[in-house]
N, C-alpha and C positions, 0 to 999 in steps of 0.2 A: 504493500500500500504506500502510495506517495506521501511523504511527510509534509508536503507543501500545503499551503492554504492561500486563499485569495483575500485581498483586503482592498476596500475602496471606501471613499467617503470620509476618511479621517487622515490627518497628517500626524505621524508619530515622530516626526523629526523637529517639531517646533513647539514652543510654549504658548499657552494662552495666559496672557497677563490679566489678572483680575484686580490689580491695584493693591494687593496684599502680598507680603513675603511668605510664600508657601513652599519655599525650597525644602528638600528633605532634611538638610542640615539644620535649618531653623526649627522645623518641627521636632527634630531630635533634641535640640537644646531646650525646647519648651516641654519635653516629655519628663514628667516627674520621676519615672523609673530611671531615666538616664542621669538626671541630677542626683537621684538617690545613690546610684552606683558610684558617682564621683565622691559623694559625701562619705560613703562606706569604704573608700580607699581602693576600689577595684583598679588594678594597674592597667588592665587592658579594657578600654571602653568598648561597648558593643559595636557591631558592624554599622558603619555610617554610609548610607547611600550617597553616591556622588552628587554634589550640588550643581554639576554642570548642566547645560542644556541637554534635553533628552536626545540620546544617541543610542537607541535600542539596538542590541545585537539580535540578529535574525538567524540563529543557528538552525539550519535545517528547515527554514520556512521561506515561503514566497510572500511578497506583498504585491498587491495590484493597485496602481494609481490610475484613475481615469483622467487623462491629461488635461482636459480643458473644462472640467466641471468646477474647478477652483474651490476645492474643499479645504485647502491648506490655510492654516493661520500663519501670518507673517510675524517674524520676530519684532518686538518693539524696538524702535531706534534708540541709539545710544545718546545720552546727554552727558554733561560733565557730572562727576561724582557728587559735587555739591548740590546739583539739582535734585538728587535722589536721596538726600539725607533722611527725608521723612519715611522712606521705605524701611529704614532700620529702627524706627521709633519704638516698635514693639519688641523690646530687648528681652532676652531670657533673664530670669531671676538670678542674681549673683549668689553663689554659694562658696563658702570656704572649703578648702580641700584638706583631707587628713594628712598626717605625716607620711602615710604610705604613698599617697598620690599627691606629690607636692606641687604647689603653685609656684612657678619660678618668677621672681620679681626683679625688676630693674630699680635699684635704689637711687636716691638723689645723688648726683655727682657721677652717675654712669657706672657705679660699681655693681657687679652682678653677684647675687647670692641665691642659694636655694634655701628656703626656710618654710616650715609648716605654716599653713594659714588656717587657724582654728575658727576664725570668724569671718564674716563678710564685710568687715570694715576695711576700707581702702584709705591709704594716705593721700594727701593732697596731690593732684596731678596724675594719680594712678587710675588706669582703666583696665577692665578685664578684656582679654583678646583670646582668640582661638587659633592655634596653629594646626594645619592639616598636612599630613604626610601619607600619601596613598589613602588607605581607608582608616588611618588612625587620626583622631582628633584629640588634642590636649589643650587644656586651659592654662593661661599664664597671665601675669599682671605686669603691665608695662607703664612706665612713667613718661607720658608724652611731653611733660614740661622740660625734662632734662635729657631725653633720649635722642638718638639719631638713627639713620639707617644701619650703620655698622653695629650699634648696640642692639638694634632690633634683630638683626641676623644672628648676633652672638647669643641672644636670648633663645632664638629658635634652636640653635645647636645644643644649648644646655637642656632644652625641653625634650629633645629627641636623641640625647647622647647615647641612650641604650639601644637604639634601633638604626641609627645612621652608620654606615660603614666607616671605620676609623680613617680610611684614606680621604674621606669627604670632609672630615672635621679639621678646621684650621688649627695648627699648633700654636699655642700661646695666645690666650684670649686678649691679652693686652696689646698685641701687635696689630698693625694695620693689616686687615685681611681683605682679600678680593671679594667684593659683594656678588652674591648670586641674585638673579632676578627674583623679586618677590611679587606676588600677585594677590590682590584682594577682590573678593567676589561682590559684584553689584547685583543684588536680587531683583532690582527693578528691570534692568536691561538684560539680565542673564549673561553678563559679559565679565571676564576677568580683566582687570586693569593692572598694569604694573604699578607698584608702589614707587612713586617718584620722590616722596618726602614724608616726613612724619605727619604732615597735615592730612595725608590720605588715610591715616589710621583713626578709626572711630571706636567708640565703645562697642564691644562684642564683634569687632571685625574678624572675619575668617581669612587667615593669611596662609598662602601656600608658597613654598620656595621651590624653584625649579633647580634640581640638582644636575650636575654635569652629565651623568649617565641615566637620568631618570626623568622622562617626560611621559607621564602615565595617563594624562587626561587631555581630551580635545578641547581647545579653547580658542577664542578669538581674542587677541590682546591688543591693547593700545600702548605703543612704546613712545613715550614723550609726544603723544599726539598722533603717532603713526600707527599703522595697523599691519599685523602679520598673522598669517594663518599658522597655527602650531598643530601638527598632527598628533594623534593619540599614541604614537610611538616614534622612536627615532628612525624607523624604517621609512624609506621613500616609497612613493606610490607610482605605479604604471597603470594607466587606463588604456587598454588595448581594444580597438574597435573590431567588430566581427560582422560579417554579412556579405551578401551577394553584391555585385556591382549595381550602381544606381539606387542604393537604399538610403543615401544621405549620410554616409559615414564621415566623409570629409567635412560636410556641413556641421555635423554634430561635434567633431573634433575641434574645429575652429571656434565654434561658439563656446564650448566648455573651456577651452584655453583662454579666450578673451574674458570670460566671466571670472576665472580664477586669478588671472593677472590683475584684473580690476580690483579684486579683493586684496591683492598684495602677495599672492602665492607665486613663487618662482616656477613658471610653467613653460613648457615648450612642446610643440607638435613635431613628430618625426613621421614624415610621409614616405612610405616604402616606394611609392611611385616616383618620387624625386630621385632616389638612389637608382632605380631602374633606368630613368631617363639619362642620368649621368654616365651609366656604364654601357647601355646599349642604344641610347638615343631615343628620339620620339618613335613610338611604335604603334602603327595602325593595323599591322597584321595580327589578327586575333589568335593565331596559333600559339603565341607566347602564353596564353591563358589555358592551353590544352595540357592538362596534367598527365595525359597518357604519353606524351612525348618526353622522354627522359632528359634530353638536352635542355628543353625549356623548363622542365621541373627543377633541374639542378640550378639553372640561372635564378629562378625565383627564390630558391632556398638560400642562395648566395646573397641576394639582395636583402633577405630577411636578416641574415647574419650581420651584414654591414650596418643595417638599421639598429639592431639590438646592441651592437658594439658601441655605436655613437650614443645611443640613448642611455645606456648604463654608465658610460664614461661621463656624460653630462651630469647625471644624477650624483655620481660619486664626487664630482667637483663642487657644484654649488646648487644643483637643481633640487626642487621639492617634488614636483609632479611632472611626469613625462606622459605624453599621449601618443600612442602608436596607431597611426592611420594606415590600416591594411585590411585585407579581406579576412585574414586568419580563418580560412575557410573550413578547415577540418581540425579534428582533435590532434592530429600529428603536428600541424604547424603551430597550434596553440600550445602544444606541449613543449616545443622548442623555446618559445617565449617564456613560459612558466618556469621551465628548468633553469634558464639563465637568470631569471629574476630571483628565484629561490636561492640559487648559489650566491647571489650578490646581496641577499637579505633585503630584497625590495618587494614590497607587497604588490600584488597585481589584481586588477578588477577588469573583467571583460564587459564591454558595452556592445550588445548585439542589436543591430538594426534590422528589423523584419518588416516586410510589407509585400502584400499581394495586390495592393490598391493600384490600379493602372494610372490613376490621376497623379498619385504621389510619385510613382516611378517615372512617369513622363515629365513631371516637373523637375525631378532630379537630373534627367537626361538633358533637359534644356539648360540647366545650370552647367552641366559638364560641357555642353557645346560652346557655351560662352567663355569658359575660363580654363578648361583643361588643355594644356599645350598640345597633347596628342592629336586633338581634333582641329587644329588650326587649318583653315582653308577648306574644311569639309562643310557641306550643307547639313541642315538639321536632319534630313532624311538619311543621309549617309551615316551620321552619328548614331541615329536610332538603330540602324542595321548593325553597325559595328558593336554597339553596347549589347544588343540582343544576342549576338554571337558570343560575346564574353560571358554573358549571363548563362547561356546554354552550357558552355564549357565548365563553368564553376558550379552549376546546379548538380552536375553529375557526381561531384565529390563533396558537396556541402553537407556538413554535420552541425546541427544546432549545438550550442553550449549545453553541457549536462551538469547536474549537481556535483558529480564527482570531480569536475575540473576546478571547483572553488567558487569564489565570489563572482557574481555577475549582475548586470542590469540589462534587462531585455526590453527593448523599446519597439512598440508597434506603431506603424504609420506616423512616424515623426511626432511621438508624444501623445497619441490618442489614448494609449494604454501602456502601462509599465509594470513589469514583474521584476522583483529583486530577489536575490538569494544570498544569504550568508554575508551580508554587509556588516563588517565589524569595525570599520573606521569612520570617523566623522565626515571626512571629505566625500566619501561615497554617498552618505546619506544626503549631504547638502547638494551634491550634483544631481542625485535622483530628483530632488524637489525642483531644481532648475530645469531638468529635462521635461518635467510635467508641464512646464509653461512654454516649451519650445514649439514653434510651428513655422511653416515656410511661406507664409503669405507675402505678397510683394507690395505691401502698403508702405507709404512714406510717412516720415515723422518730421514735423515742422517745429523748430525751436526758435523762440524769440524772447528777448528781455522785454520788460515793461518799458513804457516810454520814460523820457527823462522826468525824474522826480525832483522835488525841491532839495532833497539831500544830495542828489547827483550834482545839481547846480552849485551846491556849497562844498562839494567834495567830502561829505560826511558819510560814515559807514553806518549800516544798520538802520534802525528806525522804521517808522510806518508812515512816511511822508506822502502827501498826494502828488499828483502829476503837475508839472509846470505847463505853461501854454504850449510849449513845443512838444511836451509829452502827450498832451491832448490831441495835437495835430497828428502825431504818429498813430495814436489809437484809431483815428478816422481813416488814415491811409492804410493801416493794417486791415481794417474791415473791408475796405474797397479792394485791396489786393486779393484777399481770400475769396471774395465774391467773384472776381475775374478769373482766378486760377484754380479754384476747387469747386466741386459740385455741392453747393450748400443745400441742395434739395435731398441729399443723401441723409437718411434718418440716422445712420450709424456714425456719421461724422461728429466728433466731439472736440471741445476745447477744454483743456485742463489748465487751471491756474493755481497759484498759491492763494493763501488766505489773506495776504497783505494788500493794503489799499491800492498801492500803485499798480499791482498786477491786475486786480479786479477792474480798476478804471480803464486800463489798457484794453481789456477784452470786452468791455460793456457794449460796444457798437457791433460786435460780431453776432450775426443772426444765426447762432448755432447753440445746441445744448452745451451747458458749461458745468464743469465739475471742479469744485474747490478741494484741493488736496493739501493738507497742512505740511506733509512731508516735502512739498515743493517750496516752502518758505526759505528765505535767504539764510545763509550761514549765520549762526548766532554769534554776534561779536561781543557778548558778555559785558564786562565792565567798560569796554571801549565803545559801546553803543552811542551813537550820536556825535562822536568825536571826529575831527579831521585827522588825517595822517600826521600833519605837522603838530597837532595837539598831543597825539599819542607819543611822537618822538620827544616832545618837551616834557610831558608829565610822566610817561612810562617808558623811559629810554631802553630799559632792559627788554621790555615786551617788543618794542619796535625792532631792536636788534635781533631778537630771537625769530621774529617773523621774517625778517630779511634773510637770515641765514638758512632757514628751512621752511619755506612757505607751505609745503604740503603737510608736514608734521606739526606745525605750530598750531596750538590751541589758544584762542583768546581766553583771558582770565574769566572764569565762570561762563565760558562760551564753548564754541566748537572749533574743530579743525576740519580740513578737507577729508581726513580719514573718517572722522565722525559722520560727515555728510554721506560718504559712500555707504556706510552702514544704514543710515536713515533712508537713503534712496534705493536700497536693494529691492524692497517691495514694489516701488514704482517701476523699476527696470523689468521686474517679472511681469507686471501688468502690460508694459509696452511690448514685451515679447509675445504676449498672448493676443494682442490686438490684430484683427484682420482688416481693419479700415484705418484710413489716415487719422492721425492725432496731431492736434496743434497744442503746443505747450507754451504758455505765457508765464515766464518765470524770472529768475534772477541770475546774475553773472556766475557765482560760484556753483550754484545748483546745476545750471545748464552746462557748465564746463565738465562736471562729473558725468552727466548723462551723455554728452557728446563723446567724452573719452571712452565710455563703455562701448559705444557702437563703432567708434573709429580706432579702437585698440591703442589708445595713447598710454604710455607708461605713467605710473603714478607720479613720479617726480616732475613730469611735464604738465600735469593737469592744471596747476594754478596759473600757468602761463598761456593756456589756450585762448586765442583771441575770441572774444564774445562781445562785440561792440553793441551799443545802443542803436535802436531803430533799424535793425537788420534781421532778416529771416534766414535761418540756416535750414536747408532741406536735406534730409538723410534718406537715401533710397537704397533698398537692399539689392545687392547683386548676387552672383553665385555663392561666394563665400565671404563677402565683406560688404561695405556700404560705400555709396558714392555721395559726395558732399557738394552742394551748390549754395551760394550765398546771394541774397537779394537785399541791397541797401536801399531802403525807402526814403530815408532822411539822413542828413549829416549826423554822425555819431556823437557830436558834441565834444 
């Protein structure tokens, strides 16, 4: 009997935020049995469920996602930690610990000592905190008035001295030690933030230290405002495409790569066809795909070997995720890839693209005709005949991925339905959710900033200022341009705007349905809101210098960074991928830069410098594997 089952109508990879802190760790700390065990001096706390976002393992199970029914909940976007302080207001009751289970304290002056705590009375400046190492959680007392990051880490080592390998513990607690990254969990956004200073430590904070050889949990972290995907083990990951020709494998590979790079994951696609073209040139003779001819079969195996060599070499150097774009048509060829990955201690997940839908196949063939070098100079009819011959050769030896081959994602008709099996790492779960939103419609996306606002005219950041006279003029011209260039009688055509006044005023003349989306609001400039850049340089010179030195990672005090914006805009990007009709977005400079960079595959460090002038429309049109960009300047950009 097959151990698999089908699942639809619910997303098991995301959280539903209810406005309360319901993390497993919080529940455990509020459990009287848990607190009683601490009071009684139990040295080993009970098993603690991971407080990370839900990443269920699916050992021996299938899940089915119906691609465009949109049952998935999106993760709440990330704000600064100070914005979510209220989420921690429901603190667990403090308890003293017996001499058997000691509370480790940081005394005034930075001197560490272990002493029994028989009462719940804390000295001035002391707060209770919780250290987490794998599934062990231990309570400590930290003096925030006199401590620093080095003493906080020192306290961590003392708390877990009995379980941390000796080679991981710095010798000489009084010496200057190399700091390990420390993370604190924000229960509102379900994100782990790196602790950048003692100001990040609050009462009952849960702190985890990332050891050199121990990264046990999947997290998204913000490093001084930047964002990096950390996998749930130190093993790298290969996503290997599987499927017959014209099933959209290259389309999927490029989209997944673009998405992961946008999130900050070091990702690269390795196309076996590129290696084939380099070694044997452009090939229109379909006999190369005939596996019964030994010479051709050996050539293809050689191309596979070259691809795998380069892919694993890149992962060994600095890569995180490699995507192998190939047919991987049968168990033998997939075994070649799996064996090499296993030997290199690299995880592998197959993404199988299946379709018998003639419309989907024909659309993929049209994309191949436009962009695959092999078909340059051929008519569409010749390409159709050529691809059909390739399909016939490959169908004879095609073997679907089986459960015995390990983890896989099986995608039907470009996201209409998805099965998954044995996905045990976080990235696989996240990519599965991304693929459920993917489709191949040829709709265009129109991006435009609001018209000139009063703050624009004064060179001020943030705020919710109305439009100037020139901004009002652009609003009228924008409406006229849309009426002349788009079919406004199409009932599916929509305008998306932010909730800010200047964006809504810009869109008010457009005679189309409008949807206000708060996630499209401009980057939060925090304490700098309403200031000019010259005022920031004068009053907050350190902030001004920090922004200049790293514009992508810089986070405004009590505000946001570009990295935060990417997290906030992820649900918007998913919705854009789902759309089958043109969408017009009236937004703001930083927000539109992030959206534009996703579709145009712009590296993170270049996102803050993408030109996005006022009074200009940017049109993005999908091509075979990327997007074409056009700009229409309706007024001077001021």
